NUTI-515108 format. One line per 3 residues: number of its first residue (from 1); their letters; for each residue x, y, z of N, C-alpha, C. Coordinates in steps of 0.1 Angstrom, whole numbers, plus 5000, padded with zeros to 4 digits. Layout:
! NUTI-515108
NUM = A = X Y Z X Y Z X Y Z ~ ...
***
This chain:
! NUTI-515108
1 = XXX = 8967 3176 4856 8958 3161 4847 8945 3167 4843 ~ 8935 3172 4835 8926 3177 4832 8915 3168 4831 ~ 8902 3168 4829 8894 3155 4829 8896 3145 4816
4 = XXX = 8892 3160 4809 8895 3152 4793 8909 3141 4792 ~ 8914 3140 4802 8929 3135 4798 8935 3123 4808 ~ 8925 3122 4813 8924 3110 4825 8925 3099 4822
7 = XXX = 8932 3089 4828 8933 3078 4826 8924 3067 4828 ~ 8921 3053 4823 8909 3047 4828 8910 3041 4837 ~ 8908 3039 4853 8912 3031 4861 8910 3014 4861
10 = XXX = 8923 3012 4870 8928 3007 4868 8921 2992 4886 ~ 8916 2984 4875 8907 2974 4884 8914 2970 4897 ~ 8927 2969 4900 8936 2966 4914 8939 2982 4918
13 = XXX = 8931 2992 4916 8939 3011 4917 8929 3010 4932 ~ 8933 3016 4945 8922 3017 4957 8916 3023 4952 ~ 8905 3021 4961 8889 3031 4956 8893 3044 4964
16 = XXX = 8901 3048 4975 8898 3060 4977 8911 3069 4966 ~ 8925 3064 4963 8926 3066 4951 8921 3074 4939 ~ 8913 3065 4936 8905 3068 4918 8893 3076 4926
19 = XXX = 8885 3078 4938 8883 3090 4939 8888 3096 4935 ~ 8898 3103 4948 8906 3115 4945 8910 3116 4934 ~ 8912 3108 4923 8921 3108 4910 8904 3119 4901
22 = XXX = 8892 3110 4903 8882 3115 4894 8877 3133 4898 ~ 8877 3132 4915 8875 3147 4919 8891 3159 4916 ~ 8901 3149 4920 8905 3160 4909 8907 3165 4898
25 = XXX = 8905 3155 4889 8901 3156 4876 8896 3169 4871 ~ 8881 3164 4878 8870 3171 4875 8871 3184 4877 ~ 8876 3183 4893 8874 3197 4897 8883 3211 4898
28 = XXX = 8896 3202 4889 8907 3212 4884 8902 3217 4873 ~ 8892 3213 4863 8890 3215 4852 8883 3227 4855 ~ 8872 3223 4866 8862 3240 4866 8869 3250 4874
31 = XXX = 8881 3247 4881 8884 3264 4890 8894 3264 4879 ~ 8904 3257 4870 8906 3259 4857 8899 3269 4843 ~ 8887 3268 4848 8880 3269 4839 8881 3260 4828
34 = XXX = 8886 3251 4822 8885 3237 4816 8875 3240 4813 ~ 8862 3240 4823 8852 3233 4824 8839 3249 4833 ~ 8839 3253 4822 8834 3268 4825 8818 3269 4828
37 = XXX = 8812 3274 4840 8803 3277 4840 8793 3272 4830 ~ 8785 3265 4833 8773 3258 4830 8777 3247 4820 ~ 8789 3244 4819 8793 3233 4812 8780 3218 4817
40 = XXX = 8782 3210 4807 8770 3202 4816 8777 3188 4815 ~ 8777 3177 4823 8784 3166 4824 8772 3158 4826 ~ 8778 3141 4821 8763 3129 4825 8772 3124 4832
43 = XXX = 8759 3113 4838 8767 3101 4843 8774 3092 4833 ~ 8765 3094 4824 8772 3080 4824 8786 3082 4808 ~ 8781 3098 4806 8798 3102 4800 8812 3102 4808
46 = XXX = 8808 3104 4821 8818 3105 4831 8821 3091 4838 ~ 8814 3083 4839 8817 3065 4840 8827 3061 4827 ~ 8819 3065 4814 8825 3055 4804 8842 3063 4804
49 = XXX = 8844 3079 4807 8860 3086 4804 8869 3078 4815 ~ 8859 3078 4829 8871 3070 4842 8871 3055 4841 ~ 8857 3054 4835 8859 3036 4834 8860 3034 4851
52 = XXX = 8848 3039 4852 8840 3033 4868 8828 3033 4866 ~ 8825 3024 4880 8811 3024 4880 8800 3038 4882 ~ 8784 3041 4880 8783 3047 4879 8777 3055 4897
55 = XXX = 8778 3043 4903 8782 3047 4919 8790 3058 4925 ~ 8804 3050 4916 8813 3060 4921 8814 3072 4914 ~ 8807 3076 4900 8804 3088 4895 8795 3097 4906
58 = XXX = 8791 3088 4908 8773 3096 4913 8782 3105 4927 ~ 8790 3094 4936 8797 3097 4950 8806 3111 4945 ~ 8809 3111 4933 8821 3120 4933 8811 3136 4927
61 = XXX = 8801 3133 4919 8798 3144 4920 8787 3149 4932 ~ 8786 3138 4941 8779 3143 4952 8786 3154 4962 ~ 8801 3149 4961 8816 3160 4969 8813 3173 4963
64 = XXX = 8816 3172 4949 8815 3182 4940 8804 3196 4944 ~ 8789 3184 4943 8782 3195 4945 8781 3202 4963 ~ 8785 3198 4968 8788 3194 4986 8797 3210 4986
67 = XXX = 8807 3211 4974 8818 3221 4972 8808 3234 4965 ~ 8800 3233 4957 8789 3240 4949 8798 3242 4933 ~ 8808 3232 4933 8810 3231 4919 8802 3233 4909
70 = XXX = 8793 3218 4912 8785 3219 4901 8771 3216 4908 ~ 8764 3215 4899 8745 3208 4908 8737 3203 4896 ~ 8731 3197 4904 8724 3186 4896 8710 3192 4887
73 = XXX = 8703 3186 4877 8694 3199 4869 8685 3184 4860 ~ 8673 3178 4868 8667 3172 4863 8668 3174 4842 ~ 8669 3160 4838 8668 3161 4823 8680 3167 4820
76 = XXX = 8690 3175 4822 8701 3183 4818 8710 3175 4822 ~ 8711 3173 4831 8726 3167 4837 8732 3174 4852 ~ 8747 3173 4852 8750 3181 4861 8756 3189 4857
79 = XXX = 8756 3205 4859 8759 3216 4854 8770 3225 4865 ~ 8780 3228 4859 8790 3236 4865 8781 3248 4866 ~ 8789 3252 4880 8783 3266 4890 8788 3273 4881
82 = XXX = 8790 3285 4885 8794 3303 4882 8802 3302 4895 ~ 8815 3308 4893 8825 3313 4904 8819 3315 4912 ~ 8812 3322 4917 8806 3332 4929 8803 3321 4939
85 = XXX = 8798 3310 4930 8786 3301 4942 8800 3290 4949 ~ 8811 3291 4942 8817 3282 4946 8818 3281 4966 ~ 8824 3272 4967 8828 3272 4985 8840 3275 4985
88 = XXX = 8847 3285 4987 8857 3288 4988 8864 3283 5001 ~ 8861 3284 5013 8863 3278 5022 8871 3262 5023 ~ 8867 3251 5012 8864 3242 5012 8884 3239 5010
91 = XXX = 8891 3232 5015 8900 3226 5016 8908 3228 5005 ~ 8897 3214 4998 8903 3210 4982 8903 3221 4971 ~ 8888 3230 4972 8888 3242 4965 8898 3251 4963
94 = XXX = 8907 3253 4974 8921 3258 4982 8929 3258 4972 ~ 8930 3242 4976 8941 3241 4965 8943 3235 4953 ~ 8931 3238 4947 8929 3230 4933 8931 3252 4928
97 = XXX = 8927 3258 4936 8931 3268 4930 8941 3272 4932 ~ 8951 3272 4945 8964 3276 4939 8972 3263 4935 ~ 8971 3256 4926 8976 3252 4913 8970 3255 4904
100 = XXX = 8966 3266 4906 8957 3270 4886 8962 3285 4884 ~ 8958 3290 4879 8961 3301 4868 8961 3312 4878 ~ 8947 3315 4889 8947 3328 4900 8957 3320 4911
103 = XXX = 8965 3315 4913 8974 3311 4926 8975 3327 4929 ~ 8977 3336 4925 8986 3346 4931 8975 3356 4938 ~ 8964 3359 4934 8950 3361 4940 8947 3351 4947
106 = XXX = 8943 3339 4945 8941 3331 4960 8951 3337 4971 ~ 8962 3333 4971 8972 3334 4982 8969 3347 4985 ~ 8964 3364 4979 8964 3373 4985 8950 3373 4990
109 = XXX = 8941 3368 4987 8928 3366 4995 8931 3358 5008 ~ 8937 3348 5005 8938 3341 5018 8944 3347 5029 ~ 8958 3351 5028 8969 3360 5031 8958 3367 5042
112 = XXX = 8953 3378 5034 8944 3389 5039 8929 3384 5052 ~ 8927 3372 5048 8919 3364 5057 8928 3362 5067 ~ 8942 3354 5070 8946 3351 5080 8950 3362 5088
115 = XXX = 8957 3375 5083 8957 3389 5089 8941 3395 5096 ~ 8933 3392 5090 8924 3396 5098 8919 3386 5105 ~ 8920 3372 5110 8918 3358 5124 8925 3360 5127
118 = XXX = 8938 3355 5128 8952 3346 5134 8953 3360 5145 ~ 8956 3374 5143 8954 3384 5155 8950 3383 5166 ~ 8932 3382 5161 8924 3378 5168 8921 3365 5174
121 = XXX = 8929 3356 5173 8927 3342 5173 8937 3339 5185 ~ 8952 3347 5182 8963 3346 5194 8957 3362 5204 ~ 8954 3367 5203 8950 3372 5219 8938 3367 5225
124 = XXX = 8932 3358 5215 8919 3352 5229 8927 3337 5233 ~ 8936 3332 5227 8945 3320 5229 8950 3325 5242 ~ 8956 3338 5240 8965 3340 5253 8957 3337 5265
127 = XXX = 8941 3343 5266 8934 3343 5275 8926 3334 5280 ~ 8924 3323 5271 8917 3308 5268 8924 3297 5273 ~ 8937 3292 5262 8945 3285 5261 8945 3276 5277
130 = XXX = 8941 3268 5274 8951 3258 5288 8965 3255 5289 ~ 8965 3250 5301 8980 3248 5306 8989 3244 5298 ~ 8984 3229 5295 8989 3222 5284 8990 3226 5267
133 = XXX = 8980 3237 5264 8980 3243 5249 8989 3252 5256 ~ 8996 3261 5266 9006 3267 5263 9014 3262 5263 ~ 9016 3248 5273 9032 3246 5271 9034 3243 5260
136 = XXX = 9030 3238 5251 9026 3225 5237 9033 3241 5226 ~ 9020 3252 5231 9027 3261 5216 9042 3268 5221 ~ 9048 3263 5230 9063 3270 5234 9072 3257 5225
139 = XXX = 9066 3248 5236 9078 3236 5226 9078 3234 5209 ~ 9062 3239 5203 9068 3242 5188 9075 3252 5181 ~ 9073 3266 5190 9081 3272 5184 9096 3269 5185
142 = XXX = 9099 3261 5196 9107 3260 5199 9110 3246 5186 ~ 9103 3237 5186 9108 3234 5169 9113 3238 5154 ~ 9105 3251 5155 9103 3259 5143 9116 3261 5144
145 = XXX = 9120 3268 5156 9136 3273 5159 9146 3271 5151 ~ 9146 3251 5158 9159 3240 5155 9156 3237 5139 ~ 9141 3231 5131 9138 3230 5118 9141 3237 5110
148 = XXX = 9141 3253 5111 9143 3261 5101 9156 3268 5098 ~ 9161 3267 5108 9178 3267 5109 9181 3258 5100 ~ 9180 3241 5104 9186 3234 5099 9184 3231 5086
151 = XXX = 9176 3239 5075 9163 3240 5064 9158 3227 5060 ~ 9150 3221 5071 9144 3213 5069 9127 3214 5068 ~ 9126 3219 5053 9113 3225 5052 9102 3215 5056
154 = XXX = 9106 3203 5050 9088 3192 5053 9092 3193 5070 ~ 9097 3192 5076 9091 3185 5091 9088 3204 5092 ~ 9094 3215 5092 9091 3232 5098 9078 3227 5090
157 = XXX = 9065 3225 5078 9055 3225 5075 9048 3220 5084 ~ 9054 3206 5088 9043 3201 5093 9038 3205 5109 ~ 9049 3211 5115 9053 3218 5125 9043 3233 5127
160 = XXX = 9047 3240 5115 9041 3250 5114 9027 3248 5116 ~ 9023 3241 5107 9007 3236 5110 9002 3236 5124 ~ 9011 3228 5124 9003 3227 5140 9002 3234 5147
163 = XXX = 9011 3239 5148 9009 3258 5158 9001 3264 5154 ~ 9004 3269 5141 8990 3278 5141 8972 3267 5141 ~ 8975 3258 5137 8961 3248 5140 8955 3251 5158
166 = XXX = 8967 3250 5167 8965 3246 5177 8958 3264 5187 ~ 8967 3273 5180 8964 3283 5185 8947 3290 5180 ~ 8942 3285 5162 8931 3288 5166 8920 3278 5174
169 = XXX = 8930 3267 5182 8914 3262 5190 8921 3262 5202 ~ 8929 3266 5206 8929 3274 5219 8927 3286 5220 ~ 8923 3291 5213 8913 3307 5212 8898 3303 5221
172 = XXX = 8891 3291 5219 8883 3290 5223 8870 3296 5214 ~ 8876 3296 5201 8862 3303 5191 8861 3293 5182 ~ 8852 3286 5181 8850 3275 5173 8847 3279 5158
175 = XXX = 8845 3293 5154 8843 3295 5141 8865 3301 5137 ~ 8866 3302 5146 8878 3305 5146 8886 3291 5140 ~ 8883 3282 5148 8889 3265 5147 8889 3262 5136
178 = XXX = 8873 3260 5128 8867 3255 5116 8875 3259 5106 ~ 8886 3272 5107 8894 3279 5094 8913 3267 5097 ~ 8912 3259 5107 8923 3248 5107 8924 3246 5092
181 = XXX = 8916 3238 5085 8922 3234 5073 8924 3240 5066 ~ 8916 3250 5060 8922 3265 5055 8934 3274 5057 ~ 8936 3272 5068 8953 3279 5070 8963 3266 5069
184 = XXX = 8961 3256 5069 8971 3241 5068 8970 3245 5054 ~ 8958 3246 5042 8959 3246 5030 8970 3257 5027 ~ 8971 3267 5026 8974 3279 5028 8993 3279 5032
187 = XXX = 8994 3274 5040 9005 3269 5046 9014 3262 5040 ~ 9007 3250 5036 9011 3243 5026 9015 3242 5010 ~ 9007 3253 5010 9007 3258 4993 9022 3265 4992
190 = XXX = 9026 3275 5001 9038 3280 5004 9044 3271 4996 ~ 9048 3264 5003 9060 3254 5006 9058 3247 4991 ~ 9048 3239 4981 9049 3228 4972 9046 3241 4962
193 = XXX = 9043 3260 4962 9047 3262 4953 9061 3273 4951 ~ 9068 3268 4963 9080 3276 4965 9082 3291 4966 ~ 9073 3295 4973 9066 3305 4983 9077 3307 4996
196 = XXX = 9085 3300 5000 9094 3299 5007 9102 3297 5010 ~ 9113 3303 5016 9129 3305 5015 9132 3288 5016 ~ 9145 3286 5018 9153 3275 5023 9154 3276 5038
199 = XXX = 9156 3288 5041 9160 3288 5057 9148 3298 5058 ~ 9140 3298 5068 9128 3305 5074 9135 3314 5079 ~ 9135 3332 5077 9139 3341 5078 9138 3341 5096
202 = XXX = 9151 3352 5096 9150 3352 5113 9137 3357 5118 ~ 9133 3370 5110 9121 3377 5115 9105 3366 5120 ~ 9108 3358 5110 9096 3351 5112 9099 3341 5125
205 = XXX = 9107 3332 5128 9113 3324 5136 9111 3327 5151 ~ 9114 3347 5149 9113 3352 5164 9099 3358 5168 ~ 9093 3358 5159 9082 3363 5156 9071 3350 5165
208 = XXX = 9077 3338 5157 9070 3324 5165 9070 3318 5177 ~ 9086 3329 5179 9086 3325 5193 9079 3332 5203 ~ 9076 3348 5200 9074 3361 5206 9056 3356 5208
211 = XXX = 9046 3350 5196 9036 3345 5197 9033 3333 5209 ~ 9044 3327 5213 9041 3317 5220 9045 3323 5232 ~ 9054 3327 5236 9059 3335 5247 9045 3344 5253
214 = XXX = 9039 3348 5243 9028 3354 5252 9013 3352 5252 ~ 9011 3340 5250 9004 3329 5249 9005 3323 5263 ~ 9017 3319 5261 9023 3310 5276 9016 3320 5287
217 = XXX = 9025 3333 5286 9023 3340 5298 9008 3347 5299 ~ 9000 3344 5291 8984 3356 5291 8986 3368 5289 ~ 8995 3374 5284 8993 3387 5273 8989 3388 5263
220 = XXX = 8975 3393 5268 8969 3394 5252 8969 3400 5238 ~ 8977 3414 5240 8980 3423 5234 8998 3417 5226 ~ 9002 3420 5234 9014 3409 5231 9016 3397 5224
223 = XXX = 9002 3390 5222 8998 3376 5213 8994 3381 5198 ~ 8983 3393 5205 8980 3399 5191 8989 3409 5188 ~ 8996 3414 5186 9009 3423 5181 9018 3411 5172
226 = XXX = 9024 3401 5183 9032 3393 5172 9028 3385 5166 ~ 9018 3381 5162 9005 3376 5153 9007 3384 5143 ~ 9003 3397 5147 9002 3408 5134 9015 3409 5123
229 = XXX = 9024 3414 5137 9039 3416 5126 9042 3406 5123 ~ 9036 3388 5126 9042 3377 5120 9034 3376 5102 ~ 9024 3380 5105 9020 3378 5091 9019 3388 5084
232 = XXX = 9023 3403 5086 9030 3412 5077 9045 3406 5070 ~ 9051 3398 5073 9063 3391 5070 9055 3382 5058 ~ 9050 3380 5061 9039 3366 5049 9031 3378 5038
235 = XXX = 9026 3388 5045 9023 3396 5031 9031 3399 5024 ~ 9042 3409 5029 9053 3411 5025 9060 3396 5010 ~ 9059 3381 5015 9063 3370 5008 9052 3372 4996
238 = XX = 9043 3376 4996 9033 3369 4988 9032 3383 4975 ~ 9038 3377 4961 9041 3383 4947 9026 3393 4950
***
């Protein structure tokens, strides 16, 4: 849905729903180029378009401004930022880009980021994880095996997100942990856009188990190697 085609707000629509609807409509139009760099928006125009209060419009524009998608300029209004200014690590920006015409390039760049970060995170997790985290990562790998072999992709996705998030957190590196939402959006996007096989490949299931076993046993090199191998399969699956 583009900002131009958005439907007026219904008075009974929950606040969080129409906030999301406005953000999604304008955000996607910016990402897709419907609202190119330099496009001007006004509070009055957006208020009329979406049928909401000025306060709601201002709040939504502040959120988009925090993503560096727009900036406010006195006497001009709200101006769309250049692509190179966008906060490309924001989860919503990632989601909108994965849903737009540049999907393949976005998947490719995000997968390259994962290949650079997650093996190092797995290595660090093998050295730094708590006993509870070591036990949990093994449990999650076993769940992935069961769900993957059963073809339960929705449940598989939830557990896969937890698996990778746990490793980022268990690394003890706050910079790695801060990428949790980025990785979650990549994993969700692969399923949402049909880039996951109905039954995850044996290679992927085995590599998850190997990563978990290495972290559990504190084998830092095996954890790094197994995660690198897992992500090599992911990289090959991106068109």
